[in-house]
TISERO-848357 format. One record per residue (C-alpha): residue in one letter; residue number from 1; x, y, z. Coordinates in Angstrom, 1 decimal, padded with zeros to 4 digits. Each point is the difference from the previous one (the first is absolute). Example, Ala and Ser with C-alpha at 12.3 -4.5 7.8 and 13.67 -1.06 7.14 Angstrom:
2
rec code A pos 1 u 012.3 v -004.5 w 007.8
rec code S pos 2 u 001.4 v 003.4 w -000.7
# end
This chain:
447
rec code M pos 1 u 106.3 v 158.0 w 102.7
rec code L pos 2 u -000.5 v -001.1 w -003.6
rec code D pos 3 u -002.2 v 002.3 w -002.0
rec code W pos 4 u -001.3 v -002.5 w -002.6
rec code P pos 5 u -002.2 v -001.8 w -001.0
rec code A pos 6 u -001.7 v 003.4 w 000.4
rec code F pos 7 u -003.6 v -001.4 w 000.0
rec code L pos 8 u 000.7 v -001.8 w 003.4
rec code D pos 9 u 000.0 v 001.7 w 003.3
rec code P pos 10 u 003.3 v -000.2 w 002.0
rec code T pos 11 u -001.1 v -003.0 w 002.1
rec code M pos 12 u -001.1 v -002.0 w -002.9
rec code R pos 13 u 003.1 v 001.0 w -002.0
rec code L pos 14 u 002.1 v -001.4 w 002.8
rec code A pos 15 u -001.9 v -003.2 w -000.1
rec code F pos 16 u 000.3 v -000.2 w -003.8
rec code W pos 17 u 003.8 v 000.3 w 000.0
rec code T pos 18 u 000.3 v -002.4 w 002.9
rec code I pos 19 u -002.0 v -002.7 w -001.6
rec code L pos 20 u 001.6 v 000.6 w -003.4
rec code V pos 21 u 003.6 v -000.2 w 001.3
rec code G pos 22 u -000.9 v -002.9 w 002.2
rec code T pos 23 u -001.6 v -001.9 w -002.9
rec code I pos 24 u 003.0 v 000.5 w -002.2
rec code A pos 25 u 002.4 v -001.2 w 002.7
rec code N pos 26 u -002.2 v -003.0 w 001.0
rec code V pos 27 u -000.7 v -001.1 w -003.6
rec code T pos 28 u 003.7 v 000.0 w -000.6
rec code C pos 29 u 000.6 v -002.1 w 003.1
rec code A pos 30 u -002.8 v -002.4 w -001.0
rec code I pos 31 u 001.3 v -000.5 w -003.6
rec code L pos 32 u 003.5 v -000.7 w 001.1
rec code G pos 33 u -001.2 v -002.0 w 002.9
rec code C pos 34 u -001.7 v -002.5 w -002.3
rec code F pos 35 u 003.4 v -001.2 w -001.2
rec code L pos 36 u 001.2 v -000.2 w 003.6
rec code V pos 37 u -003.0 v -002.2 w 000.9
rec code L pos 38 u 000.6 v -002.2 w -003.0
rec code R pos 39 u 003.7 v -000.3 w 000.7
rec code R pos 40 u -000.6 v -000.7 w 003.7
rec code M pos 41 u 002.0 v 003.2 w 000.9
rec code S pos 42 u -002.9 v 001.6 w 001.9
rec code M pos 43 u 002.2 v 001.3 w 002.9
rec code L pos 44 u 002.3 v 001.9 w -002.3
rec code G pos 45 u -001.8 v 003.2 w 000.8
rec code D pos 46 u 000.4 v -000.5 w 003.7
rec code A pos 47 u 003.7 v -000.8 w -000.4
rec code L pos 48 u 000.6 v 003.1 w -002.0
rec code S pos 49 u -001.9 v 002.2 w 002.5
rec code H pos 50 u 002.5 v -001.1 w 002.6
rec code A pos 51 u 003.1 v 000.0 w -002.2
rec code V pos 52 u -000.2 v 003.7 w -000.9
rec code L pos 53 u 000.7 v 001.1 w 003.5
rec code P pos 54 u 003.8 v 000.5 w -000.5
rec code G pos 55 u -000.8 v 001.9 w -003.2
rec code L pos 56 u -002.0 v 002.5 w 002.1
rec code A pos 57 u 002.7 v 000.2 w 002.6
rec code I pos 58 u 002.8 v 000.6 w -002.5
rec code A pos 59 u -002.1 v 002.6 w -001.9
rec code F pos 60 u -000.4 v 001.9 w 003.2
rec code L pos 61 u 003.7 v -000.2 w 000.8
rec code L pos 62 u 000.9 v 001.3 w -003.4
rec code T pos 63 u -002.5 v 002.8 w -000.3
rec code G pos 64 u -000.8 v 000.8 w 003.7
rec code T pos 65 u -003.7 v 000.2 w -000.8
rec code T pos 66 u -003.0 v -002.3 w -000.2
rec code A pos 67 u -001.4 v 001.6 w -003.1
rec code A pos 68 u -002.0 v -002.1 w -002.4
rec code V pos 69 u 002.5 v -000.2 w -002.9
rec code P pos 70 u 003.1 v -001.2 w 001.8
rec code M pos 71 u -002.1 v -002.4 w 002.0
rec code F pos 72 u -001.5 v -001.4 w -003.1
rec code V pos 73 u 003.3 v -000.4 w -001.8
rec code G pos 74 u 001.7 v -001.7 w 003.0
rec code A pos 75 u -002.9 v -002.4 w 000.4
rec code A pos 76 u -000.2 v -000.7 w -003.7
rec code V pos 77 u 003.8 v -000.8 w -000.1
rec code F pos 78 u -000.2 v -002.5 w 002.8
rec code A pos 79 u -003.3 v -001.5 w -001.3
rec code M pos 80 u 001.7 v -000.8 w -003.3
rec code L pos 81 u 003.1 v -001.2 w 001.8
rec code T pos 82 u -002.2 v -002.4 w 001.9
rec code A pos 83 u -001.6 v -001.2 w -003.2
rec code G pos 84 u 003.3 v -000.4 w -001.8
rec code L pos 85 u 001.9 v -001.7 w 002.8
rec code S pos 86 u -002.9 v -002.4 w 000.6
rec code R pos 87 u 000.0 v -000.9 w -003.7
rec code L pos 88 u 003.8 v -000.6 w 000.1
rec code L pos 89 u -000.3 v -002.3 w 003.0
rec code T pos 90 u -002.8 v -001.9 w -001.8
rec code T pos 91 u 001.9 v -000.3 w -003.3
rec code Y pos 92 u 003.5 v -000.6 w 001.2
rec code G pos 93 u -000.2 v -000.8 w 003.7
rec code H pos 94 u -002.3 v -003.0 w -000.4
rec code A pos 95 u -002.5 v 001.6 w 002.3
rec code T pos 96 u -003.8 v -000.1 w -000.4
rec code E pos 97 u -001.8 v 003.2 w -000.8
rec code E pos 98 u -001.4 v 000.2 w 003.5
rec code S pos 99 u 003.2 v -000.7 w 001.8
rec code G pos 100 u 002.0 v 002.4 w -002.2
rec code L pos 101 u -002.4 v 002.8 w 000.7
rec code G pos 102 u -000.1 v -000.8 w 003.7
rec code I pos 103 u 003.8 v 000.1 w 000.2
rec code V pos 104 u 000.3 v 003.4 w -001.7
rec code F pos 105 u -002.9 v 001.8 w 001.6
rec code T pos 106 u 000.8 v -001.1 w 003.6
rec code A pos 107 u 003.6 v 001.1 w -000.5
rec code F pos 108 u -001.0 v 003.4 w -001.4
rec code F pos 109 u -002.6 v 000.5 w 002.7
rec code A pos 110 u 002.5 v -000.7 w 002.7
rec code L pos 111 u 002.5 v 002.4 w -001.7
rec code G pos 112 u -002.7 v 002.7 w -000.1
rec code I pos 113 u -000.7 v -000.4 w 003.7
rec code L pos 114 u 003.7 v 000.3 w 000.8
rec code L pos 115 u 000.3 v 003.2 w -002.1
rec code V pos 116 u -003.0 v 001.6 w 001.5
rec code Q pos 117 u 001.2 v -000.8 w 003.6
rec code M pos 118 u 003.5 v 001.2 w -000.7
rec code F pos 119 u -000.5 v 003.1 w -002.2
rec code A pos 120 u -003.7 v 001.0 w -000.1
rec code E pos 121 u -001.4 v -000.9 w 003.4
rec code K pos 122 u -001.5 v 003.5 w 000.5
rec code V pos 123 u -001.7 v 000.1 w -003.3
rec code H pos 124 u -003.8 v -000.1 w 000.4
rec code L pos 125 u -001.6 v -002.7 w -002.1
rec code D pos 126 u -003.8 v -000.1 w 000.3
rec code R pos 127 u -000.9 v -003.6 w 000.6
rec code D pos 128 u -003.6 v 000.5 w -001.1
rec code V pos 129 u 001.0 v 001.5 w -003.3
rec code V pos 130 u 002.5 v -002.8 w -000.7
rec code L pos 131 u -002.6 v -002.7 w 000.9
rec code E pos 132 u -003.2 v 001.5 w -001.4
rec code G pos 133 u 001.2 v 002.6 w -002.5
rec code A pos 134 u -001.3 v 003.5 w -000.3
rec code I pos 135 u -002.4 v -000.3 w -003.0
rec code E pos 136 u -002.3 v 002.7 w 001.5
rec code Y pos 137 u 002.7 v 002.6 w -000.6
rec code V pos 138 u 001.2 v -000.8 w -003.5
rec code A pos 139 u -001.9 v 003.0 w -001.4
rec code L pos 140 u 001.9 v 002.4 w 002.3
rec code E pos 141 u 003.4 v -000.6 w -001.6
rec code T pos 142 u -000.3 v 001.4 w -003.5
rec code I pos 143 u 002.0 v 000.8 w -003.1
rec code T pos 144 u -000.9 v 002.5 w -002.7
rec code L pos 145 u -000.2 v -001.3 w -003.6
rec code F pos 146 u -001.8 v 001.4 w -003.0
rec code G pos 147 u -001.2 v 002.9 w 002.1
rec code L pos 148 u -001.7 v -002.2 w 002.5
rec code R pos 149 u 000.8 v -001.4 w 003.4
rec code W pos 150 u 000.2 v -003.8 w 000.2
rec code P pos 151 u 000.7 v -002.3 w 002.9
rec code T pos 152 u 003.6 v -001.1 w -000.2
rec code A pos 153 u -001.0 v -003.6 w 000.8
rec code F pos 154 u -002.3 v 000.0 w -003.1
rec code W pos 155 u 002.9 v 000.3 w -002.4
rec code T pos 156 u 002.2 v -002.4 w 002.0
rec code T pos 157 u -002.6 v -002.8 w 000.1
rec code S pos 158 u -001.1 v 000.6 w -003.6
rec code A pos 159 u 003.6 v -000.4 w -001.1
rec code I pos 160 u 000.3 v -003.3 w 001.8
rec code L pos 161 u -003.3 v -001.2 w -001.4
rec code A pos 162 u 001.0 v 001.1 w -003.6
rec code A pos 163 u 003.4 v -001.8 w 000.3
rec code S pos 164 u -001.7 v -003.2 w 001.2
rec code L pos 165 u -002.6 v 000.1 w -002.8
rec code L pos 166 u 002.8 v 000.8 w -002.6
rec code W pos 167 u 002.0 v -003.0 w 001.3
rec code L pos 168 u -003.1 v -002.3 w -000.3
rec code G pos 169 u -000.7 v 001.3 w -003.5
rec code L pos 170 u 003.5 v -000.4 w -001.4
rec code F pos 171 u 000.9 v -003.3 w 001.6
rec code W pos 172 u -003.3 v -001.8 w 000.5
rec code K pos 173 u 001.1 v -003.3 w -001.6
rec code E pos 174 u 003.3 v 000.0 w 002.0
rec code I pos 175 u -001.8 v 000.9 w 003.2
rec code K pos 176 u -002.5 v -002.8 w -000.3
rec code A pos 177 u 002.7 v -002.6 w -000.6
rec code A pos 178 u 002.1 v 001.3 w 002.8
rec code V pos 179 u -002.8 v 000.0 w 002.5
rec code F pos 180 u -001.1 v -003.6 w -000.7
rec code D pos 181 u 003.3 v -001.6 w -001.0
rec code P pos 182 u 003.1 v 002.2 w 000.2
rec code M pos 183 u 002.3 v -002.9 w -000.8
rec code Y pos 184 u -001.9 v -000.8 w -003.2
rec code A pos 185 u -000.1 v 003.7 w -000.9
rec code A pos 186 u 003.8 v 000.3 w 000.4
rec code A pos 187 u 000.5 v -003.2 w -002.0
rec code I pos 188 u -001.9 v 001.5 w -003.0
rec code G pos 189 u 001.6 v 003.4 w 000.2
rec code L pos 190 u -002.8 v 001.9 w 001.6
rec code Y pos 191 u 002.1 v 001.5 w 002.9
rec code G pos 192 u -002.0 v -001.6 w 002.7
rec code Q pos 193 u 002.3 v 000.9 w 002.9
rec code T pos 194 u 000.4 v 003.5 w -001.4
rec code M pos 195 u -003.8 v 000.5 w 000.0
rec code L pos 196 u -000.2 v -001.2 w 003.6
rec code G pos 197 u 002.7 v 002.4 w 000.9
rec code V pos 198 u -001.8 v 002.9 w -001.6
rec code L pos 199 u -003.2 v -001.1 w 001.8
rec code V pos 200 u 001.8 v 000.2 w 003.4
rec code V pos 201 u 001.5 v 003.4 w -000.9
rec code L pos 202 u -003.5 v 001.4 w -000.9
rec code V pos 203 u -001.4 v -001.4 w 003.2
rec code A pos 204 u 002.8 v 001.7 w 001.9
rec code I pos 205 u -000.7 v 003.3 w -001.6
rec code C pos 206 u -003.8 v -000.5 w 000.5
rec code V pos 207 u 000.5 v -000.7 w 003.7
rec code V pos 208 u 002.2 v 003.1 w 000.5
rec code G pos 209 u -002.4 v 002.2 w -002.0
rec code S pos 210 u -002.9 v -001.2 w 002.2
rec code F pos 211 u 001.7 v 000.8 w 003.3
rec code K pos 212 u -001.8 v 003.4 w 000.5
rec code I pos 213 u -003.2 v -001.3 w -001.5
rec code V pos 214 u -000.9 v -003.3 w 001.7
rec code G pos 215 u 003.0 v -000.5 w 002.2
rec code S pos 216 u 002.9 v -002.4 w -000.1
rec code I pos 217 u -002.0 v -002.8 w 001.7
rec code L pos 218 u -003.4 v 000.4 w -001.5
rec code V pos 219 u 001.4 v 000.1 w -003.4
rec code V pos 220 u 000.5 v -003.8 w 000.4
rec code A pos 221 u -003.8 v -000.4 w 000.1
rec code M pos 222 u -000.4 v 001.9 w -003.3
rec code L pos 223 u 002.8 v -002.1 w -001.6
rec code I pos 224 u -001.5 v -003.4 w 001.0
rec code V pos 225 u -003.7 v 000.1 w 000.8
rec code P pos 226 u -001.5 v 001.3 w -003.3
rec code G pos 227 u 002.1 v -002.4 w -002.0
rec code A pos 228 u -000.9 v -002.9 w 002.2
rec code T pos 229 u -003.7 v 001.0 w -000.2
rec code A pos 230 u 000.2 v 000.2 w -003.8
rec code Q pos 231 u 001.6 v -003.4 w -000.1
rec code L pos 232 u -003.0 v -001.5 w 001.8
rec code V pos 233 u -002.3 v 001.5 w -002.7
rec code S pos 234 u 001.9 v -000.7 w -003.2
rec code Q pos 235 u 002.8 v -002.3 w -001.1
rec code R pos 236 u 001.0 v 002.1 w -003.1
rec code L pos 237 u 002.9 v 002.3 w 000.5
rec code V pos 238 u -001.5 v 003.0 w -001.9
rec code N pos 239 u -003.3 v -000.3 w 001.9
rec code M pos 240 u 001.9 v -000.3 w 003.2
rec code L pos 241 u 001.9 v 003.2 w -000.6
rec code V pos 242 u -003.1 v 002.0 w -001.0
rec code L pos 243 u -002.1 v -001.4 w 003.0
rec code S pos 244 u 002.8 v 000.7 w 002.5
rec code G pos 245 u 000.1 v 003.7 w -001.2
rec code V pos 246 u -003.8 v 000.2 w 000.2
rec code F pos 247 u 000.0 v -001.5 w 003.5
rec code A pos 248 u 002.7 v 002.4 w 001.1
rec code A pos 249 u -001.8 v 003.0 w -001.4
rec code I pos 250 u -003.3 v -001.0 w 001.7
rec code A pos 251 u 001.8 v -000.6 w 003.4
rec code T pos 252 u 001.6 v 003.4 w -000.3
rec code A pos 253 u -003.2 v 001.9 w -000.7
rec code F pos 254 u -002.2 v -001.8 w 002.6
rec code G pos 255 u 002.8 v -000.1 w 002.6
rec code Y pos 256 u 000.5 v 003.8 w -000.2
rec code A pos 257 u -003.7 v 000.7 w 000.1
rec code V pos 258 u -000.5 v -002.2 w 003.1
rec code A pos 259 u 003.2 v 001.4 w 001.7
rec code W pos 260 u -001.3 v 003.5 w -000.7
rec code H pos 261 u -003.3 v -000.8 w 001.6
rec code L pos 262 u 001.6 v -001.8 w 003.1
rec code N pos 263 u 002.9 v 002.5 w 000.2
rec code T pos 264 u 002.6 v -002.7 w 000.0
rec code S pos 265 u 003.1 v -001.0 w -002.1
rec code A pos 266 u -000.8 v 000.1 w -003.7
rec code A pos 267 u 002.8 v -002.3 w -001.0
rec code G pos 268 u -000.9 v -002.5 w 002.8
rec code M pos 269 u -003.6 v 000.0 w -001.1
rec code M pos 270 u 001.0 v -000.6 w -003.6
rec code A pos 271 u 002.0 v -003.1 w 001.1
rec code V pos 272 u -003.0 v -001.2 w 002.0
rec code F pos 273 u -002.1 v 000.2 w -003.2
rec code T pos 274 u 002.5 v -002.0 w -001.9
rec code G pos 275 u -000.3 v -002.6 w 002.6
rec code L pos 276 u -003.8 v 000.1 w -000.1
rec code G pos 277 u 000.2 v -000.4 w -003.8
rec code Y pos 278 u 002.2 v -003.0 w 000.4
rec code G pos 279 u -002.5 v -001.5 w 002.5
rec code L pos 280 u -002.9 v 000.5 w -002.4
rec code A pos 281 u 002.0 v -001.6 w -002.9
rec code L pos 282 u 001.0 v -002.9 w 002.3
rec code V pos 283 u -003.6 v -000.7 w 000.7
rec code F pos 284 u -001.8 v 000.9 w -003.2
rec code S pos 285 u 002.5 v -000.5 w -002.8
rec code P pos 286 u -001.7 v -001.8 w -002.9
rec code S pos 287 u 003.0 v -002.3 w -000.6
rec code Q pos 288 u 001.8 v -000.4 w 003.4
rec code G pos 289 u -002.4 v 001.4 w 002.6
rec code L pos 290 u -000.8 v -002.0 w 003.1
rec code L pos 291 u -003.7 v -000.1 w -001.0
rec code V pos 292 u 000.7 v -001.3 w -003.5
rec code T pos 293 u 002.6 v -002.5 w 001.4
rec code R pos 294 u -002.5 v -001.4 w 002.5
rec code L pos 295 u -002.6 v -000.2 w -002.6
rec code R pos 296 u 002.4 v -001.8 w -002.4
rec code R pos 297 u 001.0 v -002.4 w 002.7
rec code A pos 298 u -003.6 v -000.7 w 000.9
rec code R pos 299 u -000.8 v -000.7 w -003.7
rec code L pos 300 u 003.0 v -002.3 w -000.2
rec code R pos 301 u -001.0 v -001.9 w 003.1
rec code S pos 302 u -003.6 v -000.3 w -001.4
rec code R pos 303 u 001.3 v -001.3 w -003.3
rec code I pos 304 u 002.3 v -002.6 w 001.7
rec code R pos 305 u -002.9 v -001.2 w 002.2
rec code E pos 306 u -002.2 v -000.4 w -003.1
rec code E pos 307 u 002.6 v -001.9 w -001.9
rec code D pos 308 u 000.7 v -002.2 w 003.0
rec code L pos 309 u -003.7 v -000.9 w 000.0
rec code L pos 310 u 000.1 v -000.8 w -003.7
rec code G pos 311 u 003.0 v -002.3 w 000.7
rec code I pos 312 u -001.8 v -001.7 w 002.9
rec code L pos 313 u -003.0 v -000.7 w -002.1
rec code F pos 314 u 002.1 v -001.3 w -002.9
rec code R pos 315 u 001.9 v -002.4 w 002.2
rec code W pos 316 u -003.2 v -001.1 w 001.6
rec code E pos 317 u -001.3 v -000.9 w -003.5
rec code E pos 318 u 003.2 v -001.9 w -000.7
rec code Q pos 319 u -000.4 v -002.1 w 003.1
rec code R pos 320 u -003.7 v -000.7 w -000.5
rec code K pos 321 u -000.4 v -000.4 w -003.7
rec code E pos 322 u 000.0 v -003.7 w 000.2
rec code V pos 323 u -002.5 v 000.0 w 002.9
rec code D pos 324 u -002.3 v 002.9 w -000.5
rec code P pos 325 u 001.1 v 002.3 w -002.9
rec code H pos 326 u -002.8 v 002.4 w 000.7
rec code G pos 327 u 000.4 v 000.2 w 003.7
rec code S pos 328 u 000.1 v 003.5 w 001.6
rec code M pos 329 u 002.2 v 001.3 w 002.9
rec code S pos 330 u -001.4 v 001.8 w 003.0
rec code L pos 331 u 001.3 v 003.3 w 001.3
rec code E pos 332 u 001.0 v -001.7 w 003.3
rec code R pos 333 u 002.0 v -002.7 w -001.9
rec code M pos 334 u 001.8 v 002.7 w -002.1
rec code A pos 335 u 000.9 v 001.9 w 003.2
rec code E pos 336 u 001.4 v -003.2 w 001.5
rec code L pos 337 u 002.1 v -000.7 w -003.1
rec code A pos 338 u 001.2 v 003.6 w -000.1
rec code E pos 339 u 000.8 v -000.1 w 003.7
rec code D pos 340 u -002.0 v 003.2 w 000.5
rec code S pos 341 u -003.0 v -000.9 w 002.0
rec code A pos 342 u -000.1 v 003.4 w 001.7
rec code G pos 343 u -000.3 v 001.8 w -003.3
rec code Q pos 344 u -003.2 v -001.7 w -001.4
rec code H pos 345 u -001.6 v 003.4 w -000.4
rec code R pos 346 u 002.8 v 001.1 w -002.2
rec code M pos 347 u -000.2 v -003.3 w -002.0
rec code Q pos 348 u -003.7 v 000.6 w -000.4
rec code S pos 349 u 000.7 v 003.4 w -001.5
rec code S pos 350 u 002.6 v -001.5 w -002.3
rec code L pos 351 u -002.4 v -002.7 w -001.1
rec code N pos 352 u -002.6 v 002.6 w -000.7
rec code R pos 353 u 002.4 v 001.9 w -002.3
rec code L pos 354 u 001.0 v -003.2 w -001.7
rec code E pos 355 u -003.7 v -000.8 w -000.5
rec code N pos 356 u -000.6 v 003.5 w -001.5
rec code A pos 357 u 002.9 v -000.6 w -002.3
rec code V pos 358 u -001.5 v -003.4 w -001.1
rec code L pos 359 u 002.9 v -001.9 w 001.3
rec code V pos 360 u -001.8 v -002.0 w 002.6
rec code E pos 361 u -003.7 v -000.8 w 000.5
rec code Q pos 362 u -002.0 v -001.1 w 003.0
rec code T pos 363 u -001.8 v -003.3 w 000.0
rec code R pos 364 u -003.3 v -000.9 w 001.6
rec code D pos 365 u 001.7 v -001.4 w 003.1
rec code E pos 366 u 001.7 v 003.4 w 000.5
rec code G pos 367 u 003.4 v -001.4 w -001.1
rec code Y pos 368 u 002.1 v 001.5 w -002.8
rec code V pos 369 u 001.4 v -001.4 w -003.3
rec code L pos 370 u 002.1 v 001.5 w -002.7
rec code T pos 371 u -001.6 v 001.2 w -003.3
rec code D pos 372 u 001.7 v -000.8 w -003.3
rec code R pos 373 u 001.6 v 003.4 w 000.1
rec code G pos 374 u 001.1 v -000.4 w 003.6
rec code R pos 375 u 001.4 v -003.4 w -000.7
rec code R pos 376 u 002.3 v 001.4 w -002.7
rec code A pos 377 u 001.2 v 002.8 w 002.3
rec code A pos 378 u 000.6 v -002.5 w 002.8
rec code Q pos 379 u 001.8 v -002.3 w -002.5
rec code R pos 380 u 002.4 v 002.7 w -000.9
rec code L pos 381 u 000.7 v 000.7 w 003.7
rec code V pos 382 u 000.6 v -003.6 w 001.0
rec code R pos 383 u 002.1 v -000.6 w -003.2
rec code G pos 384 u 002.3 v 002.9 w 001.0
rec code H pos 385 u 000.2 v -001.3 w 003.6
rec code R pos 386 u 001.0 v -003.5 w -001.0
rec code L pos 387 u 002.4 v 001.2 w -002.7
rec code W pos 388 u 001.7 v 002.2 w 002.6
rec code E pos 389 u 000.2 v -002.9 w 002.4
rec code S pos 390 u 001.7 v -002.1 w -002.7
rec code Y pos 391 u 002.4 v 002.9 w -000.8
rec code L pos 392 u 001.0 v 000.3 w 003.7
rec code G pos 393 u 000.4 v -003.7 w 000.3
rec code S pos 394 u 002.1 v -000.3 w -003.2
rec code E pos 395 u 002.2 v 003.1 w 000.2
rec code F pos 396 u 000.4 v 000.5 w 003.8
rec code Q pos 397 u -000.5 v -003.6 w 001.3
rec code L pos 398 u -002.3 v 001.2 w 002.8
rec code P pos 399 u -001.6 v -002.6 w 002.2
rec code E pos 400 u -003.6 v -000.9 w -001.0
rec code D pos 401 u -001.4 v 001.4 w 003.2
rec code H pos 402 u 001.5 v 003.4 w -000.9
rec code L pos 403 u -001.5 v 000.3 w -003.4
rec code H pos 404 u -003.7 v 000.6 w 000.5
rec code E pos 405 u 000.2 v 003.2 w 002.1
rec code A pos 406 u 002.6 v 001.6 w -002.3
rec code A pos 407 u -002.1 v -000.9 w -003.1
rec code H pos 408 u -003.2 v 001.3 w 001.8
rec code Q pos 409 u 001.7 v 003.4 w 000.5
rec code I pos 410 u 001.1 v 000.4 w -003.7
rec code E pos 411 u -003.0 v -001.5 w -001.8
rec code H pos 412 u -001.9 v 003.2 w 000.2
rec code Y pos 413 u 002.7 v 001.9 w -001.9
rec code L pos 414 u 000.7 v -002.4 w -002.9
rec code D pos 415 u -001.4 v 001.2 w -003.4
rec code Q pos 416 u -000.4 v -002.2 w -003.1
rec code E pos 417 u 003.5 v 000.9 w -001.3
rec code S pos 418 u 001.6 v -001.0 w 003.2
rec code R pos 419 u -001.8 v -003.3 w 000.2
rec code E pos 420 u 001.0 v -000.9 w -003.6
rec code Q pos 421 u 003.6 v 000.9 w 000.7
rec code I pos 422 u 000.1 v -002.2 w 003.0
rec code E pos 423 u -001.6 v -002.8 w -001.9
rec code R pos 424 u 002.6 v 000.3 w -002.8
rec code E pos 425 u 002.9 v 000.0 w 002.4
rec code L pos 426 u -001.4 v -003.2 w 001.7
rec code G pos 427 u -000.7 v -001.8 w -003.2
rec code S pos 428 u -003.8 v 000.0 w 000.4
rec code P pos 429 u -000.4 v -002.2 w 003.1
rec code E pos 430 u -003.2 v -001.9 w 000.5
rec code S pos 431 u 000.0 v 000.0 w 003.8
rec code D pos 432 u 001.4 v 002.0 w 002.9
rec code P pos 433 u 002.4 v -001.4 w 002.6
rec code H pos 434 u -003.0 v -001.3 w 002.1
rec code G pos 435 u -001.2 v -002.1 w -002.9
rec code R pos 436 u -003.0 v 002.2 w -000.8
rec code S pos 437 u -000.7 v 000.6 w -003.7
rec code I pos 438 u 000.7 v 003.4 w -001.4
rec code P pos 439 u -003.1 v 001.4 w -001.7
rec code P pos 440 u 000.3 v 000.6 w -003.7
rec code R pos 441 u 000.4 v 003.5 w -001.4
rec code V pos 442 u -003.1 v 002.1 w -000.2
rec code T pos 443 u -000.2 v 001.7 w -003.4
rec code D pos 444 u -002.8 v 002.6 w 000.5
rec code P pos 445 u 001.0 v 003.5 w 001.3
rec code E pos 446 u 000.5 v 000.4 w 003.7
rec code N pos 447 u -002.7 v 001.7 w 002.1
# end
């Protein structure tokens, strides 16, 4: 048992080292996993965890032992072979990244099964350790340095994390270019394919180094889920890397604490907490969460409904200006024109908001008319609609009965600059394909 930190009792000391080593391993996986998520190579970790099997078998055949060092070396060699051969197939074999990886790892996995069955069938391989890892026992395998005993896994995982951070620090510009556009990076001399190759090698080493900590299968969760969670929260690469590391550290600490309390697999519980974190981000993310997305869509539907009402009132005024320029329109008539008679309560809510914004006002006969401000807003909307109809009729020669619905869909997204550009391209038309006049430009700022 480790004898430091001395101020902790042996039980808490074991927990301290387990959480620390697990955090280092999982943070490394999370940081490298961000690039896998961005490059759509998320299953690389799973592929590598299968492809190292022949390395384990060959290491046993050469040394006659299942000791940690030869097993690590054998696995690392085949992990890097997998990475290198898959890159070669992608670069020179005209294969996609996914298919190249699939070809190599399935071939190596099949080779590993044959070697185990032929030469190492009687060797005991603990399935639970391979799948779930043995993070609870990392403090029992120690090395003495500086007069103190340290977990061997602490130095292994720390070295991998340091190498990853050093790579990021030295080649940050090249890495960013390679992740988002490797062909462009190669064209301007930033070694895009080389950076991707180094990434795959680092992931391979990380996977192998995490075997005894989180297991060859559960390492996949640590490679992918924290990065995917961070991507939901932030779209900046630096923030994504930091957040993924924070999420991995939190999942490690809470997962171990709950696993200790429930007397279950610590690595498995850590993976569960990464999944819970992803679920929370999926629901509550301020930029891409389900709640925010639903709220944003509801607001968009509300804005479109309000603009549709303004357009209906504007067209009503156009039709009746010769007969009754001050005539109002009832709610029932608006619902009829909008073909939404079942949604009159929603229309009433929209009209109330328009009334509060001083865009419409209610008359004594409980009808509605546009205010001056509302008329200008409606004029911009109808102007964009009829300009777009003219553009579709002129450039795409669509039949007249196909123009209105298409223009109705796009009118809510046309800004002043777009309307002016369409007008210039059409030569300032005075009427749309249906013969209706195109309202003149409104010069005051948009609402």
